C-alpha positions as CSV (number, residue, x, y, z in Angstrom):
1,M,-19.2,-24.5,-1.3
2,P,-16.2,-22.7,-2.9
3,E,-13.5,-21.3,-0.6
4,K,-13.4,-17.6,-0.3
5,T,-10.4,-16.0,-2.1
6,T,-8.7,-13.0,-0.5
7,I,-7.0,-10.2,-2.5
8,V,-3.6,-8.9,-1.6
9,R,-2.5,-5.4,-2.4
10,I,1.3,-5.3,-2.9
11,D,2.9,-1.9,-3.4
12,K,6.7,-1.9,-4.1
13,F,8.7,1.3,-3.9
14,V,12.2,2.6,-4.7
15,V,12.6,5.2,-2.0
16,P,15.8,7.3,-1.8
17,Q,17.3,7.5,1.6
18,T,16.7,11.2,1.8
19,A,12.9,10.6,1.2
20,R,12.6,7.7,3.6
21,A,11.3,9.6,6.7
22,E,8.6,11.6,4.9
23,F,7.5,8.6,2.9
24,L,7.2,6.3,5.8
25,Q,5.2,8.9,7.8
26,K,2.7,9.1,5.0
27,V,2.5,5.3,4.5
28,R,1.9,4.7,8.2
29,A,-0.8,7.4,8.3
30,T,-2.5,5.8,5.3
31,H,-2.3,2.3,6.8
32,E,-4.0,3.6,9.9
33,I,-7.0,4.5,7.7
34,L,-6.9,1.2,5.9
35,R,-6.9,-0.9,9.1
36,R,-10.2,0.6,10.1
37,Q,-12.0,-0.3,6.8
38,P,-14.5,-3.1,6.3
39,G,-12.9,-6.2,4.8
40,F,-9.4,-5.4,6.0
41,I,-7.5,-8.6,7.2
42,R,-3.9,-7.7,7.8
43,D,-1.0,-5.6,6.6
44,A,2.8,-5.3,6.7
45,L,5.3,-2.6,6.0
46,L,8.6,-4.2,4.9
47,E,12.1,-2.8,4.2
48,Q,14.7,-4.7,2.1
49,V,17.8,-5.8,4.1
50,S,19.5,-7.8,1.5
51,G,19.3,-9.0,-2.1
52,P,19.6,-7.5,-5.6
53,G,16.1,-6.1,-5.9
54,R,15.5,-2.4,-6.7
55,F,12.5,-2.0,-4.5
56,N,13.6,-1.2,-0.9
57,I,10.1,-0.6,0.7
58,V,7.1,-2.9,0.2
59,T,3.7,-2.6,1.7
60,V,1.2,-5.5,1.8
61,A,-2.5,-5.4,2.7
62,E,-4.8,-8.4,2.6
63,W,-8.5,-7.9,2.0
64,E,-11.6,-10.0,2.0
65,S,-12.5,-9.0,-1.6
66,Q,-11.7,-6.7,-4.5
67,A,-14.8,-4.7,-3.5
68,A,-13.3,-4.1,0.0
69,I,-10.1,-2.8,-1.6
70,D,-12.1,-0.5,-4.0
71,A,-14.1,0.9,-1.1
72,A,-11.0,1.4,1.0
73,R,-9.3,3.2,-1.9
74,A,-12.2,5.6,-2.1
75,V,-12.0,6.4,1.7
76,V,-8.2,6.9,1.5
77,M,-8.5,9.2,-1.6
78,K,-11.1,11.3,0.2
79,A,-8.9,11.6,3.3
80,H,-5.9,12.6,1.2
81,A,-8.0,15.2,-0.7
82,E,-9.4,16.6,2.5
83,S,-5.9,17.0,4.0
84,G,-4.4,18.4,0.8
85,F,-2.0,15.5,0.4
86,S,-1.2,14.2,-3.1
87,P,0.7,10.9,-3.2
88,Q,1.6,11.5,-6.8
89,E,3.1,14.9,-6.1
90,M,5.1,13.6,-3.1
91,M,6.5,10.7,-5.1
92,A,7.5,12.9,-8.0
93,R,9.0,15.5,-5.6
94,L,11.0,12.9,-3.7
95,G,12.0,10.8,-6.7
96,I,10.1,7.7,-5.5
97,E,9.3,5.0,-8.0
98,A,6.3,2.6,-7.5
99,D,5.0,-0.7,-8.7
100,I,1.4,-1.2,-7.4
101,A,-0.9,-4.1,-8.0
102,D,-3.6,-6.3,-6.5
103,Y,-2.9,-10.1,-6.4
104,K,-4.9,-13.2,-5.7
105,P,-3.5,-16.5,-4.3
106,L,-2.7,-19.2,-6.8
107,D,-4.2,-22.6,-6.4
108,A,-1.8,-25.0,-4.7
């Protein structure tokens, strides 16, 4: 029987210091929604402390499947719409750059 492969969503952000508090508040609220979704395994919110990279905030969420990610995305989008929150508007207004993608583990 083949081993089940999880999918990891990794979002990397360049967040100006002046935008940090508002950005983190919204990220934390979104992750509270994600943690309650079927197929969620674990998550992390990371801040760069050293190194030459541009991205100073990284979020990681591991899921049982791509279908679980897609379903969770729909729930989050609905919650944002109901509250009048637009991540795209916030990021543009605060000067935040993002690199967002889903990843799967490589074979050892």
